[in-house]
C-alpha positions in Angstrom: -11.6 -2.4 38.1 -15.2 -0.6 38.9 -15.5 -3.2 41.8 -12.0 -2.3 43.2 -12.3 1.5 42.9 -15.9 1.4 44.7 -15.3 -1.3 47.2 -17.9 -3.7 45.8 -18.1 -7.0 44.9 -17.8 -8.4 41.1 -21.4 -9.8 41.4 -22.8 -6.7 42.7 -21.2 -4.3 40.0 -22.6 -6.9 37.3 -26.1 -6.6 38.6 -25.8 -3.0 38.7 -24.6 -3.0 34.9 -27.4 -5.2 33.8 -29.8 -3.3 35.6 -28.6 0.0 33.9 -28.6 -2.0 30.6 -25.0 -1.0 30.0 -23.1 -3.5 27.8 -19.0 -4.0 27.5 -17.3 -2.7 24.6 -13.8 -3.4 23.5 -11.5 -0.5 22.8 -10.3 -0.2 19.1 -6.8 0.4 17.9 -6.3 3.7 15.9 -3.5 5.4 14.5 -1.5 7.6 16.6 -1.5 11.3 15.6 0.6 14.1 16.6 -1.3 17.5 16.9 0.1 18.8 13.7 -1.2 15.5 11.8 -4.9 16.7 12.0 -4.0 19.7 9.6 -2.2 17.8 7.2 -5.1 15.0 7.2 -7.9 17.8 6.7 -5.8 19.6 4.0 -5.3 16.5 2.0 -9.1 15.5 2.2 -10.1 19.1 1.3 -7.6 18.8 -2.0 -9.1 15.3 -2.7 -12.8 16.7 -2.6 -11.8 18.5 -6.0 -13.7 15.2 -7.4 -16.9 17.7 -6.6 -15.4 19.9 -9.3 -14.1 17.4 -11.6 -15.9 13.7 -11.1 -13.1 12.2 -13.1 -10.2 13.5 -10.6 -9.6 10.1 -8.9 -9.0 8.5 -12.3 -6.0 11.1 -13.0 -4.2 10.2 -9.9 -1.3 7.9 -10.4 -0.4 5.8 -7.2 3.2 4.7 -7.2 4.8 2.2 -4.9 7.3 -0.7 -4.7 7.6 -3.9 -2.7 10.3 -6.3 -2.2 9.6 -10.0 -3.2 12.0 -13.0 -2.3 11.9 -16.7 -2.7 10.8 -17.2 0.9 7.5 -15.5 0.3 5.1 -14.6 2.9 4.4 -17.6 5.5 2.6 -17.5 8.8 2.9 -20.6 10.8 0.0 -19.7 13.0 -2.4 -19.4 10.1 -1.3 -22.1 7.7 -2.5 -25.7 8.3 -2.4 -28.8 6.7 -5.4 -31.3 7.4 -4.9 -34.8 7.6 -5.9 -37.9 9.9 -2.2 -38.2 11.0 0.5 -35.4 11.4 2.3 -35.8 7.9 5.4 -33.4 9.3 5.0 -31.1 6.5 7.7 -28.5 6.1 8.4 -25.0 4.2 11.4 -24.5 2.9 13.4 -21.1 3.9 17.0 -20.0 4.7 18.0 -20.8 1.0 21.8 -21.3 0.1 21.1 -19.3 -2.9 19.4 -16.3 -2.5 17.4 -13.9 -4.8 15.1 -11.1 -4.7 13.0 -8.4 -7.0 12.4 -4.9 -6.0 9.2 -4.2 -8.0 7.3 -1.1 -8.9 3.6 -1.0 -10.0 1.4 2.1 -10.3 -2.6 2.4 -10.0 -4.6 4.9 -12.2 -8.3 4.6 -12.1 -9.0 0.7 -13.1 -5.7 0.4 -14.8 -2.6 -1.1 -13.3 0.7 0.1 -14.6 3.8 -2.3 -14.6 5.4 -4.1 -13.2 8.8 -2.8 -13.5 12.1 -4.3 -12.1 14.0 -1.7 -10.0 17.3 -1.9 -8.3 17.3 -3.9 -5.1 18.5 -0.6 -3.4 16.7 2.3 -4.9 18.0 5.9 -4.8 16.8 9.2 -5.8 18.9 9.0 -8.9 17.8 5.5 -10.1 14.0 6.4 -9.2 14.0 9.8 -11.0 15.5 7.8 -14.2 12.4 5.3 -13.8 10.3 8.3 -13.7 11.8 9.8 -16.8 12.5 6.5 -18.9 9.9 4.0 -17.9 6.8 5.7 -16.6 6.1 7.5 -19.8 5.8 4.4 -21.6 2.6 3.4 -19.8 1.1 6.8 -20.5 1.5 6.8 -24.2 -2.1 5.7 -25.1 -3.6 8.1 -23.0 -4.6 11.4 -25.0 -2.4 14.4 -24.4 -5.1 16.8 -23.0 -6.1 14.1 -20.4 -2.0 13.4 -19.8 -1.9 17.0 -18.7 -4.2 16.5 -16.0 -2.6 13.5 -14.4 -1.5 13.7 -10.8 1.4 11.7 -9.5 1.5 10.6 -6.0 4.8 9.9 -4.0 4.8 8.5 -0.8 7.1 9.3 2.3 10.1 7.2 0.9 13.3 8.7 0.8 13.9 8.1 -3.0 10.5 9.5 -3.7 11.5 12.8 -1.7 15.2 13.4 -3.0 15.8 16.7 -4.5 16.5 15.4 -7.9 13.2 13.7 -7.7 11.3 16.8 -6.5 12.8 19.0 -9.2 11.6 16.6 -11.9 8.2 16.1 -10.8 8.2 20.2 -10.4 8.9 20.4 -13.8 6.9 17.6 -15.4 3.8 17.5 -13.1 3.8 21.3 -12.1 1.2 21.8 -9.4 0.0 18.2 -10.1 1.9 15.9 -7.9 1.4 14.7 -4.2 4.1 14.2 -1.8 6.2 15.3 1.1 7.3 18.5 -0.6 4.4 19.1 -3.0 1.6 21.5 -2.8 -0.6 18.7 -1.8 1.2 16.9 1.0 0.7 13.0 1.0 -0.5 12.2 4.5 0.9 8.9 4.5 0.1 6.9 7.7 -1.7 9.9 9.0 -4.4 8.5 6.7 -4.2 4.4 7.0 -5.3 2.6 3.9 -5.0 6.0 1.5 -2.4 4.0 -0.5 -4.4 1.3 -2.6 -1.0 -0.5 -3.8 -0.3 -1.2 0.0 -3.7 -2.3 1.2 -4.6 -4.2 -1.8 -2.2 -4.8 -4.8 0.7 -6.3 -3.4 -1.0 -8.2 -0.8 -3.3 -9.8 -3.2 -0.4 -10.4 -5.6 1.8 -12.3 -2.8 -1.0 -14.4 -1.8 -1.6 -15.6 -5.4 2.2 -15.7 -6.2 3.4 -17.6 -3.0 0.8 -20.4 -2.8 3.6 -22.4 -4.1 7.3 -21.0 -3.8 8.6 -19.9 -7.2 11.9 -21.5 -8.3 13.5 -18.6 -9.6 12.9 -14.7 -10.4 11.6 -15.7 -14.0 8.8 -17.7 -12.5 8.0 -15.0 -10.0 8.1 -12.3 -12.7 5.5 -14.6 -14.7 3.2 -15.2 -11.6 3.2 -11.5 -10.8 2.2 -10.5 -14.3 -0.7 -13.1 -14.4 -1.9 -12.0 -11.0 -1.9 -8.5 -12.3 -3.8 -9.5 -15.3 -6.2 -11.4 -13.1 -7.0 -8.4 -11.3 -7.6 -6.2 -14.3 -9.9 -8.7 -15.9 -12.1 -8.6 -12.8 -12.0 -4.6 -12.8 
């Protein structure tokens, strides 16, 4: 491009760049942001810096997320190889005649993993608030009441997480202590990539373990998932 714009030969441009001790660098892909996103990012970070006032603040955060598991798993033909002297024509089954799937929830709080919990395949605001009311408290029973009243519930941008019935429940049970689209502390979502530990760590790690061999049914998948989570907790 430089050679064409200045009507110079490629070799001349290369010589000049070397003499000036300049080096070529690649562009990095970054998250696209709209002008209003910068305020959301800054506000979230300022709220998260409450850790300066309370070092235990991150341990009070409950990160919530769901993930869909199927019997086909995750399979990348470009990255998966079978090494052998001759081509064994290995295959991987897919497009099963009998199909099943599981929609699973898990939470991360400090160094603890909550769940998993099986959710309906299609999650709605009503079924999600039933989970928050009936299932989530079971994981919090062992937390002292004083600490329980400091817990902060994180909700991402998913529709069911932001239904009116859900926000009403959160305003009652986590008054001023929940993060979401309609809370006092706005969840930045994709505006801060990697801000959701379930997405960038938990689910990917579990699926890598589970799908080393395809599970035969939902029971085997559920068992493998629990073992994967226990292994994470042991390492923590």
